[in-house]
N, C-alpha and C positions, 0 to 999 in steps of 0.2 A: 196556311200561314203565307203571308206575302213578304217577299224579299225584293226590295226595289234596287235595281242596278242601273237604271237609266233616268234621265231627267223628266221624261213625259209623265210617268205614273206619279212621281213626286209632285209635279205641278198639279195633277188631278187631285191628289190627296190634300194638298194645301187649299185648293178651291173648295173641297168638301169641308175643310175646317172653317172656312169663311161662312159657310151655310150653318154649320153646327154652332159656331161661336166659341168652341173650346177645343184645345188640343193638349194631350198629355205628352210630356217629353222626358227623355233621359238620354244621356250621352255616355259613351265609353271612349276614353282618350288616354294617351300615353304622354307624359310630360317629362320623362327622365332623360331623354336623349336629344331633344330639339329646343330651340329658343321659344317657338310657339308650340304649345301642346298639340300633338298629332291626333287629329280626330279620327277615331277608328270605327265607330258605329253610332248610328242615330236610331233610337226607338221612338215610335210615335203611336198614339192611340187617338183615333178620331171616330166618334160615334161607335159603330160596331166593329170598325177596322182597327186591327192591332198589327203594326208592320215594322219591319227593319229596313232602314235606308243605309246602303253601303257607300260611305263617302269616298272610299278608295276607287269606286267605279263611276258613281254619279258625277258628271263633270260640271254640273251647275246646281249649286245649293241655294241660289238666290230666292226661289219661292219660299223656302223655309226661313231664311234669314229675314225676308220681308215680313213674314208671319210673326216672327218674334218681336219685331219692332212695331207691329200694328196695334193701335189702341182698340181695335174692334174685336179682337180674339183673345180670350183668356188662355194663358199658358200655365198648365199645372205641372209642377215638378216637386221632387223631394230633395231638400238640401241643395237649393238651386245655385248657390254662389259660384262654384267652380264651373258649372255648366254654362252659366251666363257669361263668365269671363272668356271661356273658350269660343263661344258664339260671337262675342264682341271682337275677338281677335280676327275672326273670319269676315265680319261684316262692317265693323267700324260704327255700328249703330247701337244706341242704347236700347235694352229690352224694355218693353212696356206691358203693363197688365200681367204681372206674375202672381201666381198663387203658390206659395211654398208650404207643402203639407207638414214639413217639420216645424216651421215657425207656428203654423196654425195649431198643431198639436200641443205645443207649449202654452199657447194663449188660452186653450180650453182646459188646461190642467192635466194633460196626459204625460207631462215630463219634458225636460229640456233635452234638445238634440237627440230625440228618439230615432233609432235606426228604422229604416224603411220596413224591414222584415218584421220588426216588433210592432210597428204601427199597423201593418196589414193583419197580423195575428190578433192584435188587441181589438181592432174595430170590425174586421171581417171574418175572423176565425179561420184564416187560411195560413198554414205554415209553409213558408217558402224554403226551397233548398239553398244551401250556401256554398256548394262545391266549386262554383266558378268565379268566386270573388276576385281572384288574382289571375285571371286568364290573360293570355297574350292576345288582345283583341285585334291586333294588326295582322296576325297570322291568318292565312286563308288556305283551304276552306275552313270555315267555322263548323264545329261539330253540332249535331242536333241538340246535345245537352247545353252547349253554349247559347245557341239560338233561343231555346226555351227559357233559359235563365234570363237572357237579355229582354225577352218579351215580357216576362213577369215583372220587370222593373217599371213598366208603364201600364200593364194590363189592369192594375187595381187603382191607379191614380184617379180616374174619374169618380169611382165609388168613394174613395177617401175624400175627394174634394166635396162631394155631395154631403157626406156625413159631417165633415168638419165645418163647412160653410153654414150648415143648418145649426150646429152647436154654437158657432160664433154669433149667429143671429139671435138664437134663444138666450144667450148669456149677455147680449148687448155689447159684444166685443168685435163686431165687424169693422168698426172704425179703427180699432186698435190694429187689426190685421192689415187693413188697407194702408195705414201709416207705415207699418213695418215693411210691407211689400214694395212700397214706393221707393225704398232705398235702392232697390235693384236698378232704378232708372237713373241713378247718379253716375255720371261718366267718371268721376274721381275714383270709383271702385275699380275701374278697368284700365284707365290710362296710366302710362308710366312716364311721369315727369322727370326728365333727366337731372333736374336740379334738386329733386327731393328723394331720389333713389337711396341716397346714403342713409336716410332715416329708417329704412327697412332692414339694414344690416344689424346682425346681432352684436351687442356690446358697443354700439356707436356712442351711446350716452356716456361712456367712460372717457371720452376724449375731450381735450380742451377745444376752445373755439378755433384755434389754429389747426389742430388735428382734424376737426370737422371740415374745415375748408379744404384740406388735402383729401380727406375721405370723399367729399363731394365730387372732386375731380376724378378720383380713382373709380368710384362707383359708376360715374358717367362713362368713363373709358371702358370699364368692364362690360357694361351693357352693350355698347356699340361693338365691342370685340365678340361678344356672344352672338349678336345678330349676324356678324360677318361669318362666324364659324358655324352658325345654326346649331347652337348647343345651349343648355341652361347656363345662366351667368355663373353659378357656383362651380361649373365644370372648368371655367377659365381660371379663376382663383377663388378660394374659399373666403367667406366673410371674415373669418379670424385673421387671415393673412392680410387682407386689405386694411383692417383696423390696426394691425401691427405695423404695417408700412406707414400708415398715417400718423401713428404715435411716434415713431422713430425718425421719420422724415429723412430717409437716406439720400445722400447727394451723389453717390457714385455707384457703379456696378459692384465694386468690392463691398460697399455698405449693404447693398441689396443681398449679396451672396451670403452674408452673415445671418440673415433672417431665416427663421424656421418657416416651413411650408412652401418655400419656393424651390422647385426642382430645377436642376441645371438646364434642362431642355427648355423649360418655360422661361427661365431667366434669359437664355440666349434669344428666345423668340420675342419676348416682350419687355425685356429690361429697359431699353431706351424709352419706350412708351410710358412705362411706369415712372421713370425719373422725370419725364416731361410733365406727367400729371402731378407729381409731387411739387415740381417747380411752379406750376400754375397755382397750386393751393397755397404755397408759401408767398406768392406775389399778391394774394388777396389782402386788402387793407383790413385793419382791425375792425373798422366800422361795418365792413361788408361781410365779415365772417358769420357763418351760421352759429346759433347758440344751441347748446344742448337743452332739451326740454327739462325743466326743473319741477320736481314734485313740490307741492305746497309745503311750506315749513309750518308744521302744526305744533301748537303748544300741547302740554299735557292735558289741559282742559279740552282742547280740540279733539285729541285722540279719544277721550271719554265720550264726547258728543258723537263722534263717528261710530263708535261701538253701540251707543244707545240708538242712533238712527238705524243701524243695521237690525237691531232687535225690533224696533218699530216696524220696519219694512217686512221682517220675517213674520211678524204677527199679522200684518195686513195681507201678506201674500198667502199665508195659511188659510185665511178666511176666503180668499179669492181663488184658491187652488192654483197659484202661480209660483214658479221658481223665482227667488229674489233676483237672480242674475238677469231675468227678463226686464227688470226695472233698472238696476244699477250695479256696477262693480264697485269694489272698495275705492278705487281711484276716483270714481265719480262722487262718492260721498266725501272723500277728503277735499276735493276741489270745491264742492258745495259749501262745506263748513268754512273753508279758508276764505272763499269769496264773501260769505255772510259776515265774517268777522271784519273784513276790510270794507264792507259796505258796497260791494261791487255786484251783488246779485241782480239788482234792478237793471244794470247796464250790460253785464256779461251773460247773465242767464245761466241755466242749468238744464240738462235733459230731463231731470226729475221734475221740473216745474213746467214742462212744455208738453203739448200734444196729449195723447191719452195717458201718459205717465203723470203729467201734471193734474189731469182731471181725476185720476185714481188716488194719488197720494200727495199731490202738491200742497193741499191745505194742511194736512197733518204734518208734513215735513216742516213747513213754515212755523206751525204752532210749537213743534219741538224746539226749533232753533230759538224761538221767542220765549221759551220757558213756560208755555201755556198748556203743554200736553206731556203727560208722563205715562208710564206703563206699570201696571201692578198685576199680581196674581189674583184672580178671582177665587175666593175660598170655596164658593159653591161649585164651580165647574172645574177648577184646577187649571184653567187656561189663562192666558195673558189678556188683559183688558186695558183700555185707555181711560185716563182720568184727566179732565180738563181743569185748569186752574185760572181763576180770574186775577188779573194783575192790575 
C-alpha cells in the first residue's frame, strides 16, 4: 500500500492518470470546526495503483487540483457533490468530466441515493466493513484499519464505473448521465454570493421584504465574521437567531438583549456590528428589497392536475426503472402546471420539458396538460396504461 507524504510521488501519480485517462477519487474531510472544510485525506486509484495522499504533509496539491479541472481525464467518484465543493475551495477551479457512480446507479434503475457499500455489494458481490465511518481523519497516525477502510472507498470505483457506463450505454442513457454530470461544472454550486447567502438560511421565507433586506445584511456580516474567526457560519450565530433579529429589527443593545439565542458574551462582542447590519437593511428602499420566493398559487383543478401528472410520471418511471425524483419534485410539477395555465411555458420553460427529461416524458406531459392523455388500469395486466384522446 502506498502512502504519499511528499509532492513528488503525487506528481508522478497524476502524470500516470494522464496516461490512463481515468482516476478514482474520494476525500475525507472535517467541516465542523472551520470555515473551509479541513481536508484530512485523499484516496486515489489510478490503473493498478490504489494510494492515500496525506494533505497534512503534502505541501503542494496543485497536480491533483489541475487533474480535477482537466477535460482530458475522467474523475470517478461516489456522491461527488461535497468532495467537489471541498476541492473547489482549495483550487478555485470548476471540476470537469466527473462520473458520479451514485447518480449513474439511479439512472440505470438501481435506486436513488444508493450508498457506496450497497452499490459495491450489489454489483461486485463484495461486502465492505463499516466500522470507520465516523473516524477522526485528522488524527495521526492513522490505524491500519482506518487506512484499509479509506482505500476501499476508491478501490472498487473503476470497476463500478465500467459496469455502470456499460449499462448506461446498453440502455441508451449515456446522454442522460452526461447531462447530470455536467452540473458539477457549474460554478454557482460552489461560490458563495454574499448578496444571496440569506436565501440559504432556514425559515428565511417567513420574513417580509424588509425583514429579508435586513437578513441579507446579517447573513453577509456573519459570513465575513466566520471567515475572520475561521469557523462555520452557524458557530457565529444560528440561522434562527439571525431570522429573529431580522424580523424584530432591534435598534439598541437593550433590544438585542431581549432576543433569544444571543449570549451575553456574543452580544458584547458583536452587538454593535449586528445593529449596523440591521440599520443597513432598514435603509434599503422598498424597490431594492429582496422578495421571498412564492410558491405558485394553484387552483383546486391545478392541484388535481399535479396529482395526476405525478401518477403519470410514476407509471412512466416504473417502465423505465427510474425513481420519480430523478425527473421532478412536487414543486417542479406545481410550477409546470402554474406556468401552463398562465401561458408561460413557451417563454419560461420547465426542466421536465428540457434535455433528457424532455425527451423521455416531455411529450406525455404536454399531452396530459392539453387533455389528450389519460391513465387507466389495464384489466388484463393489472398495471396502469395510457389512453390518448383526440380533441
